[in-house]
C-alpha positions in Angstrom: 20.9 -78.7 66.5 21.0 -77.2 70.0 18.8 -74.3 71.0 21.7 -71.9 71.1 23.1 -72.8 67.7 22.1 -70.6 64.8 21.2 -72.3 61.5 23.8 -71.9 58.8 22.3 -70.9 55.5 22.5 -73.7 53.0 23.0 -73.0 49.3 22.1 -75.8 46.9 24.7 -74.8 44.3 27.6 -74.6 46.9 26.5 -77.9 48.5 26.5 -79.6 45.1 30.0 -78.4 44.4 31.2 -79.5 47.8 29.8 -83.0 47.3 31.4 -83.2 43.9 34.8 -82.1 45.3 34.7 -84.7 48.1 33.8 -87.4 45.6 36.6 -86.3 43.3 39.1 -86.3 46.2 38.0 -89.9 47.1 38.3 -91.0 43.4 41.8 -89.4 43.3 42.9 -91.1 46.5 43.6 -94.4 44.7 41.0 -96.4 46.7 38.3 -97.4 44.2 36.3 -99.2 46.9 36.1 -96.1 49.0 35.1 -93.9 46.0 32.4 -96.4 45.0 31.1 -96.6 48.6 30.9 -92.8 48.8 29.0 -92.6 45.5 26.6 -95.3 46.7 26.1 -93.4 50.0 25.3 -90.2 48.1 22.8 -92.0 45.8 21.2 -93.7 48.8 20.7 -90.5 50.6 19.4 -88.7 47.5 16.8 -91.5 47.0 15.8 -91.4 50.7 15.4 -87.6 50.8 13.7 -87.6 47.4 11.1 -90.1 48.6 10.5 -88.0 51.7 10.1 -84.8 49.7 7.6 -86.6 47.4 5.6 -87.8 50.4 5.6 -84.2 51.8 4.3 -82.8 48.5 1.6 -85.5 48.3 0.4 -84.8 51.8 0.4 -81.0 51.2 -1.5 -81.4 48.0 -4.2 -83.3 49.7 -4.5 -80.7 52.5 -7.1 -78.0 52.2 -5.9 -74.6 51.0 -2.6 -73.9 49.3 0.1 -74.6 51.9 2.7 -75.5 49.2 2.8 -72.0 47.7 5.3 -70.8 50.3 7.4 -73.9 49.8 7.6 -73.4 46.1 8.8 -69.8 46.5 11.6 -70.8 48.9 15.0 -71.1 47.1 16.3 -74.1 49.1 13.0 -76.1 48.9 12.6 -75.2 45.2 16.1 -76.4 44.4 15.6 -79.7 46.3 12.3 -80.3 44.4 13.9 -79.6 41.1 16.9 -81.7 42.0 14.6 -84.7 42.7 12.3 -83.9 39.6 9.4 -83.2 42.0 8.7 -79.5 41.4 5.1 -79.2 40.3 5.7 -76.1 38.3 6.9 -76.3 34.7 10.2 -74.7 33.6 8.7 -71.5 32.3 6.8 -70.9 35.5 9.9 -71.5 37.6 11.9 -69.1 35.3 9.2 -66.4 35.8 9.3 -67.0 39.6 13.1 -66.6 39.6 13.0 -63.4 37.6 10.2 -62.1 39.8 12.6 -62.4 42.7 15.0 -60.0 41.0 12.3 -57.7 39.6 14.4 -54.6 40.3 16.3 -55.5 37.1 13.2 -55.5 35.0 14.0 -58.5 32.8 11.8 -60.1 30.1 12.3 -63.6 28.7 13.1 -63.5 25.0 14.0 -67.2 24.3 15.2 -70.4 25.9 17.5 -72.7 23.9 17.0 -76.2 25.3 20.0 -77.6 23.6 22.5 -75.2 25.1 20.5 -74.3 28.2 20.9 -70.6 27.3 18.1 -68.2 28.5 18.0 -64.9 26.6 16.6 -62.0 28.5 16.0 -58.4 27.6 16.1 -55.5 29.9 12.9 -53.5 29.9 13.3 -49.9 29.0 13.3 -47.9 32.2 13.0 -44.2 32.9 16.0 -42.2 33.7 19.4 -42.3 32.0 19.3 -46.0 31.0 22.8 -46.6 32.6 21.9 -49.7 34.5 24.4 -52.5 34.3 23.6 -55.5 32.2 26.3 -57.5 34.1 24.5 -56.9 37.4 21.2 -58.0 35.9 22.8 -61.2 34.5 24.5 -62.1 37.8 21.2 -61.6 39.7 19.3 -63.6 37.2 21.9 -66.4 37.2 21.8 -66.6 41.0 18.0 -66.8 41.2 17.8 -69.3 38.3 20.3 -71.6 39.9 17.7 -72.4 42.6 14.5 -72.3 40.6 15.5 -73.4 37.1 18.9 -75.1 37.1 18.3 -76.3 33.5 19.2 -72.7 32.6 23.0 -73.1 32.3 23.8 -69.7 30.7 22.1 -66.3 30.7 22.4 -63.7 27.9 21.0 -60.2 28.7 20.2 -57.9 25.8 19.6 -54.2 26.3 16.2 -52.9 25.2 16.4 -50.5 22.3 16.4 -46.9 23.5 13.1 -45.2 23.2 12.5 -41.9 21.4 14.6 -39.0 22.6 13.1 -36.8 25.3 11.8 -33.6 23.8 12.2 -30.7 26.1 9.5 -28.1 25.8 10.2 -24.8 27.2 8.8 -21.3 26.9 9.4 -19.7 23.5 10.4 -16.1 22.9 7.9 -13.5 23.8 5.7 -12.6 20.9 6.5 -9.3 19.3 3.8 -6.8 19.1 3.0 -4.9 16.0 1.5 -1.5 16.0 
């Protein structure tokens, strides 16, 4: 990249879809040799980059301090590490990290169904009128989880039960005086 060229943001999910689309087009082109060569090329590049990432993690883990913390919090790096099965954090930790990145939605994990890949979340009761959108929370969670925990294939957001009604206490009537 030249000094005057700005970096284009890369999204792992979009890139994966683009690679799949190109491979599908090649498969549909009627040239099985070209399709097979393209798939082999993608596999070779994945192996190469995976080995490089593994080496980077190994070198970082042997360095003093905790230089990998910033890397694990980066969406692109985290998605590459997960893609290559190199991410040192377990699934629950990565889910918590993803939800922490959308903390304005105040979501708690209820359950994860490994078979379906469905993560059930509950909105925390918040102050105010309680009119926050569950759809917004689900979309934000899905976007964050795509990078940090792609094994989550669906998100179900439950609304927290409403708390007790707000009791308004005002001044009562003036006491009457008896003579």
